[in-house]
LOBADREN-341971 format. One record per residue (C-alpha): residue number from 1; x, y negated, z. Coordinates in Angstrom, 3 decimals, decimal comma, padded with zeros to 6 digits, always signed. Example, Ala and Ser with C-alpha at 12.3 -4.5 7.8 and 13.67 -1.06 7.14 Angstrom:
2
(1 (+012,300 +004,500 +007,800))
(2 (+013,670 +001,060 +007,140))
***
This chain:
558
(1 (+044,314 -022,396 +033,600))
(2 (+041,599 -022,388 +030,904))
(3 (+041,856 -019,685 +028,325))
(4 (+043,468 -020,487 +024,981))
(5 (+040,622 -019,541 +022,881))
(6 (+038,087 -022,159 +024,119))
(7 (+035,391 -022,716 +021,594))
(8 (+035,004 -026,083 +020,089))
(9 (+031,569 -027,783 +019,768))
(10 (+031,597 -027,266 +016,060))
(11 (+032,379 -023,575 +016,283))
(12 (+029,792 -023,189 +018,995))
(13 (+027,185 -024,813 +016,800))
(14 (+028,179 -022,531 +013,827))
(15 (+027,894 -019,347 +015,952))
(16 (+024,602 -020,513 +017,386))
(17 (+023,101 -021,215 +013,953))
(18 (+024,463 -017,947 +012,618))
(19 (+022,664 -015,994 +015,447))
(20 (+019,431 -018,053 +015,559))
(21 (+018,937 -019,564 +012,156))
(22 (+015,641 -017,899 +011,766))
(23 (+014,293 -019,479 +014,944))
(24 (+015,651 -022,801 +013,774))
(25 (+013,809 -022,492 +010,446))
(26 (+010,592 -021,591 +012,312))
(27 (+010,736 -024,758 +014,304))
(28 (+012,208 -027,248 +011,987))
(29 (+010,202 -026,534 +008,745))
(30 (+006,736 -027,440 +010,107))
(31 (+008,191 -030,747 +011,265))
(32 (+009,892 -031,468 +007,912))
(33 (+006,632 -030,845 +005,996))
(34 (+004,610 -033,327 +008,163))
(35 (+004,888 -035,997 +005,449))
(36 (+002,636 -033,860 +003,316))
(37 (-000,229 -034,582 +005,553))
(38 (+000,223 -038,255 +006,130))
(39 (-001,479 -040,619 +006,679))
(40 (-003,181 -038,691 +009,450))
(41 (-005,463 -036,838 +009,702))
(42 (-004,890 -035,773 +006,100))
(43 (-007,158 -034,592 +003,282))
(44 (-008,108 -031,017 +002,728))
(45 (-005,809 -030,496 -000,195))
(46 (-002,958 -032,030 +001,799))
(47 (-003,348 -029,445 +004,532))
(48 (-003,634 -026,704 +001,967))
(49 (-000,415 -027,941 +000,375))
(50 (+001,224 -028,087 +003,748))
(51 (+000,252 -024,348 +004,457))
(52 (+001,348 -023,328 +001,027))
(53 (+004,827 -024,785 +001,420))
(54 (+005,094 -023,520 +004,953))
(55 (+004,175 -020,047 +004,002))
(56 (+006,386 -020,105 +000,957))
(57 (+009,468 -021,128 +002,906))
(58 (+008,647 -018,572 +005,678))
(59 (+008,132 -015,841 +003,111))
(60 (+011,385 -016,548 +001,244))
(61 (+013,504 -016,876 +004,482))
(62 (+011,692 -014,080 +006,261))
(63 (+012,186 -015,961 +009,411))
(64 (+009,255 -014,168 +010,860))
(65 (+007,727 -010,906 +009,560))
(66 (+006,017 -011,439 +006,200))
(67 (+002,695 -010,114 +007,458))
(68 (+002,685 -012,493 +010,374))
(69 (+003,269 -015,439 +008,105))
(70 (+000,120 -014,323 +006,174))
(71 (-002,001 -015,006 +009,291))
(72 (-001,276 -018,820 +009,144))
(73 (-004,328 -019,696 +006,902))
(74 (-006,502 -018,160 +009,704))
(75 (-005,071 -020,627 +012,108))
(76 (-004,580 -023,720 +010,053))
(77 (-007,600 -023,781 +007,684))
(78 (-010,497 -023,779 +010,202))
(79 (-008,717 -026,437 +012,483))
(80 (-008,040 -028,729 +009,699))
(81 (-011,474 -028,462 +007,856))
(82 (-009,977 -026,667 +004,783))
(83 (-012,233 -023,610 +005,164))
(84 (-014,309 -021,939 +007,943))
(85 (-012,899 -018,998 +009,899))
(86 (-015,477 -016,762 +008,178))
(87 (-014,480 -017,850 +004,707))
(88 (-010,816 -017,436 +005,573))
(89 (-011,059 -013,996 +007,073))
(90 (-013,165 -012,726 +004,257))
(91 (-010,132 -012,926 +002,074))
(92 (-008,279 -010,379 +004,017))
(93 (-010,696 -007,506 +003,153))
(94 (-011,956 -007,277 -000,391))
(95 (-011,920 -004,907 -003,420))
(96 (-008,217 -005,488 -004,206))
(97 (-007,119 -004,695 -000,791))
(98 (-009,248 -001,630 -000,520))
(99 (-007,903 -000,591 -003,788))
(100 (-004,353 -001,082 -002,488))
(101 (-005,147 +001,041 +000,640))
(102 (-006,741 +003,809 -001,452))
(103 (-003,908 +003,899 -003,968))
(104 (-001,211 +004,091 -001,158))
(105 (-003,139 +007,009 +000,439))
(106 (-003,420 +008,835 -002,814))
(107 (+000,335 +008,367 -003,406))
(108 (+001,129 +009,675 +000,028))
(109 (-000,663 +012,903 -000,695))
(110 (+001,876 +013,467 -003,479))
(111 (+004,653 +012,694 -001,133))
(112 (+003,418 +014,906 +001,614))
(113 (+003,102 +017,940 -000,471))
(114 (+006,487 +017,498 -002,211))
(115 (+005,084 +017,466 -005,760))
(116 (+007,191 +014,565 -006,731))
(117 (+010,421 +016,487 -005,978))
(118 (+009,325 +019,576 -007,948))
(119 (+008,708 +017,298 -010,927))
(120 (+012,174 +015,659 -010,573))
(121 (+013,878 +019,088 -010,570))
(122 (+011,852 +020,392 -013,469))
(123 (+012,704 +017,329 -015,591))
(124 (+016,482 +017,667 -014,902))
(125 (+016,390 +021,384 -015,788))
(126 (+014,614 +020,647 -019,004))
(127 (+016,743 +017,775 -020,262))
(128 (+020,316 +018,853 -019,435))
(129 (+023,488 +018,300 -017,448))
(130 (+025,767 +015,871 -019,264))
(131 (+025,981 +012,348 -017,834))
(132 (+023,802 +010,959 -020,639))
(133 (+021,046 +013,748 -020,188))
(134 (+021,176 +013,476 -016,399))
(135 (+020,739 +009,764 -016,212))
(136 (+017,993 +010,151 -018,987))
(137 (+016,116 +012,669 -016,807))
(138 (+016,540 +010,411 -013,696))
(139 (+015,132 +007,435 -015,548))
(140 (+012,227 +009,268 -017,044))
(141 (+011,164 +011,090 -013,821))
(142 (+011,573 +008,004 -011,630))
(143 (+009,664 +005,748 -013,962))
(144 (+006,844 +008,326 -014,303))
(145 (+006,511 +008,989 -010,588))
(146 (+006,630 +005,234 -009,899))
(147 (+003,540 +004,807 -012,115))
(148 (+001,618 +006,433 -009,293))
(149 (+003,418 +006,090 -006,022))
(150 (+005,308 +003,128 -004,480))
(151 (+008,690 +002,021 -005,831))
(152 (+010,235 +002,505 -002,395))
(153 (+009,085 +006,054 -001,984))
(154 (+010,207 +006,912 -005,508))
(155 (+013,754 +005,470 -004,889))
(156 (+013,877 +007,365 -001,625))
(157 (+013,002 +010,566 -003,379))
(158 (+015,838 +010,188 -005,945))
(159 (+018,586 +009,363 -003,333))
(160 (+019,114 +013,024 -002,053))
(161 (+018,914 +014,317 -005,612))
(162 (+021,511 +011,866 -006,917))
(163 (+023,760 +012,780 -003,935))
(164 (+023,477 +016,524 -004,659))
(165 (+024,321 +016,210 -008,431))
(166 (+027,186 +013,808 -007,873))
(167 (+028,620 +015,887 -005,022))
(168 (+028,789 +018,969 -007,477))
(169 (+030,713 +016,846 -009,963))
(170 (+033,049 +015,511 -007,258))
(171 (+033,716 +019,151 -006,043))
(172 (+034,709 +019,942 -009,625))
(173 (+037,150 +016,934 -009,692))
(174 (+035,148 +015,281 -012,471))
(175 (+034,493 +012,002 -010,591))
(176 (+034,849 +010,236 -007,196))
(177 (+031,720 +009,172 -005,556))
(178 (+033,385 +006,507 -003,541))
(179 (+036,301 +004,175 -004,071))
(180 (+038,435 +002,520 -001,396))
(181 (+038,283 -001,313 -001,421))
(182 (+041,067 -003,767 -000,192))
(183 (+039,860 -003,422 +003,485))
(184 (+040,253 +000,386 +003,464))
(185 (+036,399 +000,843 +003,365))
(186 (+034,682 +003,417 +001,110))
(187 (+032,299 +001,847 -001,422))
(188 (+030,297 +003,147 -004,295))
(189 (+032,280 +004,079 -007,414))
(190 (+031,149 +002,798 -010,818))
(191 (+029,417 +006,132 -011,653))
(192 (+027,810 +006,359 -008,391))
(193 (+026,574 +002,709 -008,841))
(194 (+025,152 +003,795 -012,136))
(195 (+023,095 +006,628 -010,971))
(196 (+021,762 +004,934 -007,847))
(197 (+020,914 +001,660 -009,597))
(198 (+019,208 +003,628 -012,284))
(199 (+016,862 +005,084 -009,639))
(200 (+015,773 +001,750 -008,155))
(201 (+015,651 -000,120 -011,565))
(202 (+013,524 +002,711 -013,046))
(203 (+011,208 +002,669 -010,004))
(204 (+010,789 -001,140 -010,397))
(205 (+009,982 -000,782 -014,063))
(206 (+007,682 +002,192 -013,650))
(207 (+005,714 +000,210 -011,080))
(208 (+004,329 -002,140 -013,696))
(209 (+002,824 +000,653 -015,756))
(210 (-000,476 +001,077 -013,832))
(211 (-002,511 -000,959 -011,384))
(212 (-001,580 +001,229 -008,577))
(213 (+002,108 +001,393 -009,422))
(214 (+002,962 -001,537 -007,087))
(215 (+001,117 -003,956 -004,870))
(216 (+002,106 -006,941 -007,098))
(217 (-000,095 -005,668 -009,805))
(218 (-003,161 -005,772 -007,512))
(219 (-002,221 -009,107 -006,200))
(220 (-002,225 -010,937 -009,604))
(221 (-005,368 -009,087 -010,531))
(222 (-007,053 -010,089 -007,283))
(223 (-006,006 -013,728 -007,556))
(224 (-007,438 -013,898 -011,093))
(225 (-010,704 -012,442 -009,888))
(226 (-010,824 -014,788 -006,995))
(227 (-010,185 -017,854 -009,196))
(228 (-012,491 -016,723 -012,040))
(229 (-015,157 -014,478 -010,679))
(230 (-017,391 -014,594 -013,808))
(231 (-014,644 -013,568 -016,155))
(232 (-015,036 -010,158 -017,901))
(233 (-012,962 -007,325 -016,331))
(234 (-009,889 -007,909 -018,391))
(235 (-007,527 -006,267 -015,956))
(236 (-009,265 -002,891 -015,794))
(237 (-007,248 +000,338 -015,459))
(238 (-007,279 +001,196 -019,116))
(239 (-006,656 -002,276 -020,470))
(240 (-003,897 -003,005 -018,000))
(241 (-002,086 +000,241 -018,854))
(242 (-002,651 -000,167 -022,594))
(243 (-000,651 -003,446 -022,317))
(244 (+001,906 -002,543 -019,638))
(245 (+002,894 +001,036 -020,620))
(246 (+004,449 +000,159 -024,131))
(247 (+006,275 -002,799 -022,428))
(248 (+007,390 -000,450 -019,599))
(249 (+008,831 +002,030 -022,234))
(250 (+010,799 -000,812 -023,894))
(251 (+012,164 -002,125 -020,512))
(252 (+013,209 +001,288 -019,456))
(253 (+014,937 +002,049 -022,840))
(254 (+016,842 -001,232 -022,673))
(255 (+017,936 -000,576 -019,101))
(256 (+019,076 +002,960 -020,058))
(257 (+020,970 +001,637 -022,971))
(258 (+022,777 -001,078 -020,895))
(259 (+023,743 +001,392 -018,217))
(260 (+025,190 +003,854 -020,631))
(261 (+027,198 +001,149 -022,487))
(262 (+028,608 -000,195 -019,316))
(263 (+029,245 +002,941 -017,340))
(264 (+029,480 +005,773 -019,858))
(265 (+031,286 +003,943 -022,577))
(266 (+028,416 +004,407 -025,126))
(267 (+029,504 +002,754 -028,442))
(268 (+033,012 +002,402 -026,967))
(269 (+034,501 +005,959 -027,393))
(270 (+038,049 +004,909 -026,503))
(271 (+037,114 +002,999 -023,380))
(272 (+038,165 +004,003 -019,809))
(273 (+034,457 +004,422 -018,986))
(274 (+033,862 +006,813 -021,900))
(275 (+036,766 +008,936 -020,782))
(276 (+035,598 +009,004 -017,166))
(277 (+032,075 +010,061 -018,140))
(278 (+033,213 +013,271 -019,851))
(279 (+032,030 +016,463 -018,117))
(280 (+033,578 +019,978 -018,516))
(281 (+031,387 +022,965 -019,251))
(282 (+032,378 +024,475 -015,986))
(283 (+031,100 +021,330 -014,072))
(284 (+027,827 +021,478 -016,046))
(285 (+027,363 +025,011 -015,010))
(286 (+028,021 +024,119 -011,420))
(287 (+025,384 +021,378 -011,603))
(288 (+022,865 +023,787 -013,192))
(289 (+023,478 +026,271 -010,350))
(290 (+023,021 +023,547 -007,724))
(291 (+019,646 +022,500 -009,280))
(292 (+018,546 +026,265 -009,473))
(293 (+019,276 +026,691 -005,832))
(294 (+017,290 +023,718 -004,917))
(295 (+014,474 +024,998 -007,007))
(296 (+014,604 +028,444 -005,282))
(297 (+014,484 +026,611 -001,924))
(298 (+011,330 +024,777 -002,978))
(299 (+009,738 +027,954 -003,985))
(300 (+006,643 +028,526 -006,258))
(301 (+003,922 +025,999 -006,524))
(302 (+001,705 +025,966 -003,465))
(303 (-002,158 +025,756 -002,984))
(304 (-001,476 +022,324 -001,380))
(305 (+000,345 +021,043 -004,474))
(306 (-002,439 +022,464 -006,722))
(307 (-005,099 +020,578 -004,730))
(308 (-003,144 +017,350 -004,990))
(309 (-002,761 +017,847 -008,687))
(310 (-006,622 +018,353 -009,063))
(311 (-007,611 +015,439 -006,819))
(312 (-004,851 +012,941 -007,821))
(313 (-005,062 +013,821 -011,470))
(314 (-008,849 +013,669 -011,391))
(315 (-008,685 +010,176 -009,760))
(316 (-006,387 +008,873 -012,474))
(317 (-008,675 +010,121 -015,211))
(318 (-011,688 +008,679 -013,544))
(319 (-009,881 +005,315 -013,095))
(320 (-009,402 +005,200 -016,822))
(321 (-012,983 +006,230 -017,562))
(322 (-014,792 +003,950 -015,155))
(323 (-015,306 +001,086 -017,601))
(324 (-012,981 +001,652 -020,514))
(325 (-014,794 -000,843 -022,825))
(326 (-014,308 +001,608 -025,689))
(327 (-017,097 +003,798 -024,658))
(328 (-019,650 +003,628 -021,761))
(329 (-017,867 +004,792 -018,638))
(330 (-019,347 +006,375 -015,530))
(331 (-019,260 +003,064 -013,741))
(332 (-021,233 +001,415 -016,581))
(333 (-023,860 +004,164 -016,455))
(334 (-024,313 +003,834 -012,687))
(335 (-024,695 -000,005 -013,112))
(336 (-027,143 +000,541 -016,086))
(337 (-029,219 +002,992 -013,910))
(338 (-029,565 +000,655 -011,028))
(339 (-029,944 -002,486 -013,264))
(340 (-027,053 -004,345 -011,824))
(341 (-023,977 -006,089 -013,363))
(342 (-021,248 -003,917 -014,969))
(343 (-018,726 -004,890 -012,289))
(344 (-020,918 -003,466 -009,455))
(345 (-018,809 -000,361 -009,115))
(346 (-015,036 -000,987 -009,005))
(347 (-011,955 +001,189 -008,714))
(348 (-011,817 +000,862 -004,871))
(349 (-015,001 +002,905 -004,589))
(350 (-013,397 +005,784 -006,429))
(351 (-010,073 +005,551 -004,611))
(352 (-011,816 +005,874 -001,274))
(353 (-014,013 +008,743 -002,435))
(354 (-010,977 +010,868 -003,579))
(355 (-009,034 +009,844 -000,329))
(356 (-012,033 +011,030 +001,676))
(357 (-011,984 +014,320 -000,153))
(358 (-008,271 +014,733 +000,539))
(359 (-008,911 +014,266 +004,335))
(360 (-011,864 +016,737 +004,031))
(361 (-010,444 +019,645 +002,047))
(362 (-007,793 +022,103 +003,425))
(363 (-004,160 +022,257 +002,239))
(364 (-004,092 +026,083 +002,685))
(365 (-006,458 +029,027 +002,517))
(366 (-005,276 +030,509 +005,817))
(367 (-008,723 +029,655 +007,377))
(368 (-010,144 +032,751 +005,407))
(369 (-008,233 +034,785 +008,085))
(370 (-011,117 +034,034 +010,445))
(371 (-013,281 +036,457 +008,432))
(372 (-010,504 +039,006 +007,809))
(373 (-009,298 +039,227 +011,492))
(374 (-010,098 +042,422 +013,417))
(375 (-008,505 +041,363 +016,668))
(376 (-008,075 +038,145 +018,588))
(377 (-004,319 +038,125 +017,843))
(378 (-005,120 +038,104 +014,107))
(379 (-006,915 +034,760 +014,230))
(380 (-005,045 +031,514 +013,143))
(381 (-003,320 +029,817 +016,117))
(382 (-003,752 +026,303 +014,945))
(383 (-005,929 +024,162 +012,800))
(384 (-005,604 +024,056 +009,091))
(385 (-004,190 +020,818 +007,916))
(386 (-005,914 +018,781 +005,221))
(387 (-004,657 +017,866 +001,894))
(388 (-003,809 +014,412 +003,327))
(389 (-002,631 +014,530 +006,878))
(390 (-003,820 +011,489 +008,872))
(391 (-001,268 +011,485 +011,773))
(392 (+001,595 +011,587 +009,241))
(393 (-000,035 +009,098 +007,019))
(394 (-000,648 +006,720 +009,976))
(395 (+003,070 +006,906 +010,934))
(396 (+004,219 +005,788 +007,466))
(397 (+001,397 +003,686 +006,171))
(398 (+002,470 +000,024 +005,341))
(399 (-000,604 -001,609 +006,812))
(400 (+001,199 -004,895 +007,024))
(401 (+000,914 -005,291 +003,270))
(402 (-002,866 -005,580 +003,665))
(403 (-002,250 -008,823 +005,471))
(404 (+000,325 -010,022 +003,089))
(405 (-002,177 -009,576 +000,214))
(406 (-004,923 -011,244 +002,257))
(407 (-002,768 -014,265 +003,078))
(408 (-002,233 -014,814 -000,711))
(409 (-005,946 -014,454 -001,417))
(410 (-006,817 -016,940 +001,318))
(411 (-004,309 -019,455 +000,034))
(412 (-005,822 -019,053 -003,475))
(413 (-009,365 -019,528 -002,179))
(414 (-008,356 -022,683 -000,271))
(415 (-006,255 -024,208 -003,104))
(416 (-009,313 -023,928 -005,266))
(417 (-011,936 -025,157 -002,847))
(418 (-009,823 -028,032 -001,293))
(419 (-008,860 -029,569 -004,697))
(420 (-005,162 -028,663 -004,435))
(421 (-005,295 -026,903 -007,765))
(422 (-006,372 -030,026 -009,475))
(423 (-003,688 -032,033 -007,780))
(424 (-000,971 -029,531 -008,872))
(425 (-002,472 -029,593 -012,365))
(426 (-001,972 -033,327 -012,529))
(427 (+001,749 -033,003 -011,754))
(428 (+002,150 -030,333 -014,438))
(429 (+000,630 -032,399 -017,232))
(430 (+004,053 -033,242 -018,592))
(431 (+004,403 -029,585 -019,801))
(432 (+001,612 -030,234 -022,370))
(433 (+004,267 -031,401 -024,839))
(434 (+006,022 -027,977 -024,774))
(435 (+004,809 -025,146 -026,997))
(436 (+002,926 -022,367 -025,222))
(437 (+005,633 -019,783 -025,810))
(438 (+008,235 -022,046 -024,167))
(439 (+005,929 -022,539 -021,187))
(440 (+005,498 -018,739 -020,856))
(441 (+009,264 -018,298 -021,021))
(442 (+009,897 -020,860 -018,321))
(443 (+007,344 -019,204 -015,979))
(444 (+009,011 -015,827 -016,464))
(445 (+012,521 -017,205 -015,860))
(446 (+011,513 -019,231 -012,695))
(447 (+009,595 -016,302 -011,122))
(448 (+012,276 -013,661 -011,930))
(449 (+014,875 -015,853 -010,322))
(450 (+012,912 -016,431 -007,155))
(451 (+011,801 -012,861 -006,697))
(452 (+015,374 -011,728 -006,503))
(453 (+015,521 -013,542 -003,180))
(454 (+012,002 -012,947 -001,695))
(455 (+009,277 -010,353 -001,397))
(456 (+007,647 -009,565 -004,782))
(457 (+004,178 -009,762 -003,359))
(458 (+004,877 -013,106 -001,595))
(459 (+006,348 -014,601 -004,782))
(460 (+003,296 -013,433 -006,778))
(461 (+001,027 -015,002 -004,260))
(462 (+002,703 -018,395 -004,450))
(463 (+003,423 -018,554 -008,251))
(464 (+000,487 -016,760 -009,907))
(465 (-002,061 -019,466 -008,844))
(466 (+000,197 -022,189 -009,917))
(467 (+000,703 -020,630 -013,263))
(468 (-003,128 -020,256 -013,811))
(469 (-003,619 -023,975 -012,889))
(470 (-000,845 -024,895 -015,361))
(471 (-002,629 -022,943 -018,012))
(472 (-005,930 -024,697 -017,329))
(473 (-004,355 -028,131 -017,453))
(474 (-002,668 -027,679 -020,831))
(475 (-005,760 -025,792 -022,323))
(476 (-004,391 -022,316 -022,374))
(477 (-006,028 -019,272 -021,093))
(478 (-005,265 -018,755 -017,342))
(479 (-005,131 -014,936 -017,836))
(480 (-002,154 -015,300 -020,108))
(481 (-000,116 -017,226 -017,537))
(482 (-001,323 -015,084 -014,642))
(483 (+000,022 -011,869 -016,192))
(484 (+003,308 -013,630 -017,114))
(485 (+003,867 -014,741 -013,426))
(486 (+002,450 -011,367 -012,068))
(487 (+004,705 -009,014 -014,099))
(488 (+007,752 -011,267 -013,656))
(489 (+007,341 -011,112 -009,766))
(490 (+008,277 -007,384 -009,953))
(491 (+011,541 -007,798 -011,699))
(492 (+014,241 -007,664 -009,074))
(493 (+017,502 -006,065 -010,292))
(494 (+020,448 -008,124 -008,976))
(495 (+020,020 -008,925 -005,342))
(496 (+019,437 -006,162 -002,628))
(497 (+017,124 -008,206 -000,443))
(498 (+014,625 -008,717 -003,256))
(499 (+013,032 -005,259 -002,943))
(500 (+013,266 -002,446 -000,534))
(501 (+014,438 +000,008 -003,248))
(502 (+017,650 -002,057 -003,894))
(503 (+018,339 -002,131 -000,069))
(504 (+017,865 +001,670 +000,048))
(505 (+020,469 +002,444 -002,611))
(506 (+022,857 -000,265 -001,428))
(507 (+022,837 +001,177 +002,068))
(508 (+022,960 +004,829 +001,056))
(509 (+026,186 +004,496 -000,821))
(510 (+027,617 +001,236 +000,662))
(511 (+027,318 -000,565 -002,752))
(512 (+029,083 -004,073 -002,881))
(513 (+026,948 -006,931 -003,963))
(514 (+029,083 -007,689 -006,994))
(515 (+028,492 -004,111 -008,302))
(516 (+024,805 -004,448 -007,960))
(517 (+024,844 -007,827 -009,741))
(518 (+026,907 -006,318 -012,595))
(519 (+024,506 -003,358 -012,891))
(520 (+021,388 -005,560 -012,682))
(521 (+022,488 -008,409 -015,053))
(522 (+021,695 -006,504 -018,223))
(523 (+018,172 -005,345 -017,002))
(524 (+017,383 -008,787 -015,801))
(525 (+018,093 -010,476 -019,179))
(526 (+016,375 -007,720 -021,154))
(527 (+013,231 -007,733 -018,999))
(528 (+012,912 -011,589 -019,342))
(529 (+013,193 -011,309 -023,135))
(530 (+011,079 -008,263 -023,702))
(531 (+008,365 -009,261 -021,218))
(532 (+008,244 -012,745 -022,884))
(533 (+007,911 -011,218 -026,292))
(534 (+005,301 -008,602 -025,213))
(535 (+003,201 -011,076 -023,269))
(536 (+003,140 -013,499 -026,205))
(537 (+002,695 -011,075 -029,092))
(538 (+001,261 -007,821 -027,575))
(539 (-000,957 -009,539 -024,916))
(540 (-003,336 -011,020 -027,527))
(541 (-003,776 -007,648 -029,251))
(542 (-005,029 -006,146 -025,897))
(543 (-006,929 -009,208 -024,799))
(544 (-008,089 -011,302 -027,935))
(545 (-009,502 -013,946 -025,723))
(546 (-006,086 -015,115 -024,782))
(547 (-006,095 -017,450 -027,785))
(548 (-009,454 -018,918 -026,674))
(549 (-010,855 -020,918 -023,781))
(550 (-013,917 -018,855 -022,954))
(551 (-016,895 -020,047 -020,925))
(552 (-015,907 -018,418 -017,732))
(553 (-013,012 -020,870 -017,393))
(554 (-015,294 -023,909 -017,434))
(555 (-017,824 -022,008 -015,195))
(556 (-015,204 -021,546 -012,432))
(557 (-016,155 -023,762 -009,435))
(558 (-013,511 -026,479 -008,680))
***
């Protein structure tokens, strides 16, 4: 007799699709998009549009790895006459990508020596041990560290620190780190959700503060430079930070305020949240002792950390002083000496120079024992590691992001040369009737919505060129719309899949989706409003040309 639980065809199809939907998307999407290139063989702009849509869907669904999707232009463009293989491949190594590599390597030096953890503990000790003060310390240190190293690494750093502090309070019967849901599963409590979401949200916000804070910044800068190569260096290190750091501070303050209102009962003294957030003096003392123990375990500052401070700090100062446009920078003087254009030396040259020095210089002074040793046994038994250790770096280096950035640059190059930008511009003509500030708001809202479901870099690669073309069509400065789309692509606060930091905290404490949505709703709304106001009002203060249509816009080749 056949078993009672024989699967019906409908159920079989459902199970098959659940297990193999990514493969289904890979196969069916290229077929569905074929009308974009009809009648065959299709014009250049049609094939470029086909590639753009195909990559956009693959990036959003992640049906194949993001970096592999980024190789599609290398396959499609030469075979369809859009661009030569040489032209396409050139997009995968340029100044922006080398700057990305250099900045990641500099950041890993901070991680390898543990300097970022020392900074976190020092901030907590200095600010205090109430929930308000602890959360403030977490937000400040996470935001600051994320200015220089990746959002993912910064969030990862804060996870064990959060666990250590919350465990102390749990041992003192002040709070419960986990609740039990209806299925009997342990999930993050509200206070745990607050602390861990503060870590990933602050890392995201801190990433917008400098060019090296997150790959998205380098993407929209690179896309702008590719589209308008004769434009002045508007997105230099000092100008970028002069705009973004004030906005970053406002975003972080609004996020902190929202979290304290919702989870600590700020402005609601009689609420359940306010009562749950109270901490006894005994619990504060226990937290203080736990932090002191961790600080003792870390020990005093090492020669390795001092070398990183000197090299990394020197690099940041030199980034700001290369071409500050307030006084002649060292890059300007080199260009003047050799009689070349001011953009001859870019930030990637400095990043690679400092990275080279990190590989060259030692992390300890034990090699001096070679001169002090009297006997063979006194000699060092192993080589002295450098400030930046290559084997460890190679094991953790996200090389795939290089290809992701390159795929976006290749798309941008082809959209411009094939005439796709002009075609898109024709469809966007209807937005001319809307005021400029409304168009900027629409761009920010759309990009923020999409970036919650897809890779930030991929979203920026797709939307920044479209935003720049829209600006050109409605007689607005493309830089204005580029920074609107570029910054908005970083704002992922509600959905775990949107950014690795969200996934890290969700998996670390088993945070339900609805709890992250609740925690991220306020920051999402505030970032949209604050970014919109800053881009519209503060942007023209930093870049006065935003209210004009300079010559470099007309000089850009179609």
